[in-house]
N, C-alpha and C positions, 0 to 999 in steps of 0.2 A: 504492500501503500502506500507505504512515505516513497521509494526507489518509485512508483508510477510519478505521484508526485512532484518526486524533485526532476524527472524530463521532462512533465510535462511545461514546467518551471521554465528548463531552461532553452525547454522548442518559441515559449513566447517569447524571451530574451533572445536570442537567437533572433525573430521576424520583426524584433523589438526595433533592434537595435540598427536591421535593415541591409536582408543579402544581395545586396546586387544580381554574382548570381546564384543557378545551378552548384557550381565544382567546388563557389565558398563558399556554400551552401555545408556543401559535403563534408571538406574541408574542418568548416565548424561541428557539425555534429561531430564526427571525427573523434575532436577531439572531447567532446563536452562527452563523450560515452569511455573514453577509455578517466574521464578524471571521474566520472563515477567507475567505470572498473575499480580507478584504482583505494575511493575511500567506501563505497562499502564491503571491501575484501572478502 
């Protein structure tokens, strides 16, 4: 449950920050995913 909320918050943050293209969005999403994996361990 908490993980789902974190993912939603991160995704909304990425959209708000304004990703300009799909490749940039993919890189940001990959960074966010790896950050989640490191912190949820």
